[in-house]
VMD Tcl script that builds the backbone (N, CA, C; Angstrom):
set m [mol new atoms 198]
animate dup $m
set s [atomselect $m all]
$s set {name element resname resid chain x y z} {
  {N N MET 1 A 4.627 -29.059 -20.603}
  {CA C MET 1 A 3.486 -28.823 -19.755}
  {C C MET 1 A 3.190 -27.332 -19.760}
  {N N ARG 2 A 1.939 -27.002 -19.513}
  {CA C ARG 2 A 1.501 -25.604 -19.515}
  {C C ARG 2 A 0.963 -25.234 -18.141}
  {N N VAL 3 A 1.525 -24.156 -17.577}
  {CA C VAL 3 A 1.062 -23.627 -16.306}
  {C C VAL 3 A 0.349 -22.310 -16.597}
  {N N GLU 4 A -0.945 -22.264 -16.323}
  {CA C GLU 4 A -1.718 -21.040 -16.532}
  {C C GLU 4 A -1.920 -20.349 -15.191}
  {N N ILE 5 A -1.783 -19.031 -15.214}
  {CA C ILE 5 A -1.935 -18.219 -14.013}
  {C C ILE 5 A -3.010 -17.176 -14.286}
  {N N GLU 6 A -4.065 -17.187 -13.483}
  {CA C GLU 6 A -5.121 -16.178 -13.584}
  {C C GLU 6 A -4.807 -15.071 -12.583}
  {N N SER 7 A -4.640 -13.859 -13.105}
  {CA C SER 7 A -4.268 -12.735 -12.254}
  {C C SER 7 A -4.968 -11.473 -12.716}
  {N N GLU 8 A -5.794 -10.920 -11.841}
  {CA C GLU 8 A -6.495 -9.663 -12.104}
  {C C GLU 8 A -7.206 -9.659 -13.461}
  {N N GLY 9 A -7.889 -10.753 -13.753}
  {CA C GLY 9 A -8.664 -10.851 -14.978}
  {C C GLY 9 A -7.875 -11.251 -16.205}
  {N N ASN 10 A -6.573 -11.439 -16.079}
  {CA C ASN 10 A -5.722 -11.851 -17.196}
  {C C ASN 10 A -5.275 -13.294 -17.006}
  {N N ILE 11 A -5.021 -13.970 -18.130}
  {CA C ILE 11 A -4.465 -15.318 -18.084}
  {C C ILE 11 A -3.045 -15.247 -18.627}
  {N N LEU 12 A -2.095 -15.606 -17.775}
  {CA C LEU 12 A -0.689 -15.661 -18.159}
  {C C LEU 12 A -0.305 -17.134 -18.211}
  {N N PHE 13 A 0.736 -17.478 -18.959}
  {CA C PHE 13 A 1.141 -18.882 -18.961}
  {C C PHE 13 A 2.638 -19.031 -19.139}
  {N N VAL 14 A 3.109 -20.175 -18.660}
  {CA C VAL 14 A 4.505 -20.566 -18.794}
  {C C VAL 14 A 4.509 -21.994 -19.316}
  {N N GLU 15 A 5.358 -22.252 -20.295}
  {CA C GLU 15 A 5.553 -23.611 -20.807}
  {C C GLU 15 A 6.848 -24.150 -20.224}
  {N N SER 16 A 6.844 -25.423 -19.832}
  {CA C SER 16 A 8.046 -26.044 -19.288}
  {C C SER 16 A 8.101 -27.504 -19.722}
  {N N GLU 17 A 9.285 -27.942 -20.069}
  {CA C GLU 17 A 9.482 -29.344 -20.464}
  {C C GLU 17 A 9.719 -30.234 -19.250}
  {N N LYS 18 A 10.073 -29.622 -18.120}
  {CA C LYS 18 A 10.387 -30.389 -16.915}
  {C C LYS 18 A 9.584 -29.837 -15.748}
  {N N PRO 19 A 9.501 -30.581 -14.655}
  {CA C PRO 19 A 8.803 -30.061 -13.471}
  {C C PRO 19 A 9.375 -28.704 -13.060}
  {N N ILE 20 A 8.501 -27.849 -12.538}
  {CA C ILE 20 A 8.875 -26.479 -12.208}
  {C C ILE 20 A 8.158 -26.069 -10.923}
  {N N THR 21 A 8.828 -25.274 -10.102}
  {CA C THR 21 A 8.180 -24.812 -8.865}
  {C C THR 21 A 7.347 -23.562 -9.158}
  {N N ILE 22 A 6.435 -23.280 -8.260}
  {CA C ILE 22 A 5.644 -22.062 -8.395}
  {C C ILE 22 A 6.553 -20.845 -8.341}
  {N N ASN 23 A 7.579 -20.867 -7.492}
  {CA C ASN 23 A 8.553 -19.769 -7.455}
  {C C ASN 23 A 9.156 -19.507 -8.830}
  {N N GLU 24 A 9.542 -20.565 -9.517}
  {CA C GLU 24 A 10.145 -20.427 -10.853}
  {C C GLU 24 A 9.147 -19.848 -11.853}
  {N N VAL 25 A 7.898 -20.294 -11.763}
  {CA C VAL 25 A 6.856 -19.759 -12.653}
  {C C VAL 25 A 6.689 -18.257 -12.429}
  {N N LEU 26 A 6.593 -17.867 -11.161}
  {CA C LEU 26 A 6.412 -16.451 -10.848}
  {C C LEU 26 A 7.606 -15.625 -11.327}
  {N N ARG 27 A 8.812 -16.141 -11.159}
  {CA C ARG 27 A 10.004 -15.421 -11.624}
  {C C ARG 27 A 9.982 -15.249 -13.138}
  {N N LYS 28 A 9.606 -16.303 -13.862}
  {CA C LYS 28 A 9.534 -16.219 -15.326}
  {C C LYS 28 A 8.512 -15.170 -15.779}
  {N N LEU 29 A 7.456 -14.990 -14.991}
  {CA C LEU 29 A 6.431 -13.998 -15.312}
  {C C LEU 29 A 6.759 -12.629 -14.720}
  {N N GLU 30 A 7.921 -12.531 -14.060}
  {CA C GLU 30 A 8.381 -11.288 -13.433}
  {C C GLU 30 A 7.395 -10.770 -12.390}
  {N N ILE 31 A 6.868 -11.708 -11.590}
  {CA C ILE 31 A 5.961 -11.377 -10.493}
  {C C ILE 31 A 6.728 -11.590 -9.197}
  {N N GLN 32 A 6.774 -10.564 -8.361}
  {CA C GLN 32 A 7.467 -10.691 -7.080}
  {C C GLN 32 A 6.722 -11.675 -6.191}
  {N N THR 33 A 7.421 -12.682 -5.737}
  {CA C THR 33 A 6.781 -13.742 -4.960}
  {C C THR 33 A 6.207 -13.247 -3.635}
  {N N SER 34 A 6.782 -12.197 -3.100}
  {CA C SER 34 A 6.314 -11.690 -1.799}
  {C C SER 34 A 5.005 -10.913 -1.905}
  {N N THR 35 A 4.529 -10.662 -3.119}
  {CA C THR 35 A 3.331 -9.843 -3.293}
  {C C THR 35 A 2.067 -10.646 -3.601}
  {N N VAL 36 A 2.201 -11.988 -3.714}
  {CA C VAL 36 A 1.043 -12.787 -4.113}
  {C C VAL 36 A 0.922 -14.082 -3.318}
  {N N LEU 37 A -0.317 -14.537 -3.200}
  {CA C LEU 37 A -0.612 -15.888 -2.743}
  {C C LEU 37 A -1.056 -16.667 -3.970}
  {N N VAL 38 A -0.744 -17.951 -4.007}
  {CA C VAL 38 A -1.129 -18.794 -5.132}
  {C C VAL 38 A -2.203 -19.753 -4.646}
  {N N VAL 39 A -3.285 -19.840 -5.419}
  {CA C VAL 39 A -4.438 -20.650 -5.027}
  {C C VAL 39 A -4.711 -21.705 -6.094}
  {N N TYR 40 A -4.926 -22.944 -5.642}
  {CA C TYR 40 A -5.339 -24.023 -6.528}
  {C C TYR 40 A -6.570 -24.685 -5.931}
  {N N ASP 41 A -7.635 -24.708 -6.684}
  {CA C ASP 41 A -8.873 -25.365 -6.253}
  {C C ASP 41 A -9.322 -24.868 -4.874}
  {N N GLY 42 A -9.209 -23.557 -4.656}
  {CA C GLY 42 A -9.669 -22.946 -3.414}
  {C C GLY 42 A -8.711 -23.049 -2.242}
  {N N THR 43 A -7.535 -23.623 -2.464}
  {CA C THR 43 A -6.560 -23.811 -1.391}
  {C C THR 43 A -5.270 -23.057 -1.708}
  {N N ILE 44 A -4.756 -22.320 -0.727}
  {CA C ILE 44 A -3.477 -21.639 -0.901}
  {C C ILE 44 A -2.373 -22.689 -0.902}
  {N N VAL 45 A -1.481 -22.591 -1.883}
  {CA C VAL 45 A -0.383 -23.563 -1.989}
  {C C VAL 45 A 0.961 -22.853 -1.825}
  {N N PRO 46 A 1.939 -23.539 -1.244}
  {CA C PRO 46 A 3.259 -22.934 -1.046}
  {C C PRO 46 A 3.957 -22.645 -2.379}
  {N N HIS 47 A 4.742 -21.595 -2.392}
  {CA C HIS 47 A 5.497 -21.240 -3.600}
  {C C HIS 47 A 6.549 -22.288 -3.935}
  {N N THR 48 A 6.867 -23.149 -2.990}
  {CA C THR 48 A 7.858 -24.200 -3.223}
  {C C THR 48 A 7.248 -25.453 -3.854}
  {N N SER 49 A 5.939 -25.450 -4.060}
  {CA C SER 49 A 5.268 -26.615 -4.639}
  {C C SER 49 A 5.791 -26.896 -6.035}
  {N N LEU 50 A 5.990 -28.170 -6.343}
  {CA C LEU 50 A 6.493 -28.599 -7.638}
  {C C LEU 50 A 5.319 -28.945 -8.549}
  {N N ILE 51 A 5.317 -28.364 -9.728}
  {CA C ILE 51 A 4.264 -28.616 -10.720}
  {C C ILE 51 A 4.810 -29.612 -11.734}
  {N N GLU 52 A 4.054 -30.694 -11.952}
  {CA C GLU 52 A 4.529 -31.751 -12.842}
  {C C GLU 52 A 3.592 -32.031 -14.014}
  {N N SER 53 A 2.467 -31.307 -14.079}
  {CA C SER 53 A 1.530 -31.500 -15.192}
  {C C SER 53 A 0.769 -30.194 -15.429}
  {N N ASP 54 A 0.014 -30.146 -16.529}
  {CA C ASP 54 A -0.763 -28.944 -16.840}
  {C C ASP 54 A -1.626 -28.550 -15.649}
  {N N ILE 55 A -1.681 -27.248 -15.390}
  {CA C ILE 55 A -2.433 -26.767 -14.234}
  {C C ILE 55 A -2.829 -25.317 -14.449}
  {N N ARG 56 A -3.908 -24.922 -13.790}
  {CA C ARG 56 A -4.329 -23.521 -13.795}
  {C C ARG 56 A -4.404 -23.048 -12.349}
  {N N LEU 57 A -3.687 -21.976 -12.051}
  {CA C LEU 57 A -3.620 -21.421 -10.708}
  {C C LEU 57 A -4.175 -20.009 -10.698}
  {N N GLN 58 A -4.576 -19.546 -9.544}
  {CA C GLN 58 A -5.030 -18.162 -9.376}
  {C C GLN 58 A -4.078 -17.432 -8.453}
  {N N LEU 59 A -3.878 -16.146 -8.727}
  {CA C LEU 59 A -3.059 -15.312 -7.863}
  {C C LEU 59 A -3.960 -14.375 -7.075}
  {N N VAL 60 A -3.645 -14.210 -5.802}
  {CA C VAL 60 A -4.318 -13.236 -4.956}
  {C C VAL 60 A -3.230 -12.246 -4.550}
  {N N VAL 61 A -3.417 -10.987 -4.910}
  {CA C VAL 61 A -2.440 -9.966 -4.589}
  {C C VAL 61 A -2.549 -9.589 -3.116}
  {N N VAL 62 A -1.424 -9.611 -2.453}
  {CA C VAL 62 A -1.360 -9.261 -1.033}
  {C C VAL 62 A -0.865 -7.833 -0.945}
  {N N SER 63 A -1.647 -6.985 -0.293}
  {CA C SER 63 A -1.210 -5.598 -0.143}
  {C C SER 63 A -0.918 -5.335 1.320}
  {N N SER 64 A 0.044 -4.485 1.520}
  {CA C SER 64 A 0.360 -4.103 2.888}
  {C C SER 64 A 0.441 -2.598 2.959}
  {N N GLY 65 A 0.202 -2.090 4.097}
  {CA C GLY 65 A 0.233 -0.647 4.255}
  {C C GLY 65 A 0.705 -0.290 5.645}
  {N N GLY 66 A 0.815 0.980 5.815}
  {CA C GLY 66 A 1.304 1.362 7.122}
  {C C GLY 66 A 0.716 2.676 7.566}
}
mol reanalyze $m
mol bondsrecalc $m
mol representation Tube
mol addrep $m
């Protein structure tokens, strides 16, 4: 299965033979999970969500300041 991630105008992808969580996808892409929200079809989805088929997700970078 192919998981595509749209982030800041780039398309990244991860291939997996078995179901994979969004957390695992982000780790494979070396993206810190605490810095992004994951969106599917206009809805924010939990990083613990299990992906079982081809999908395209969007990342929204969360910034914090002080």
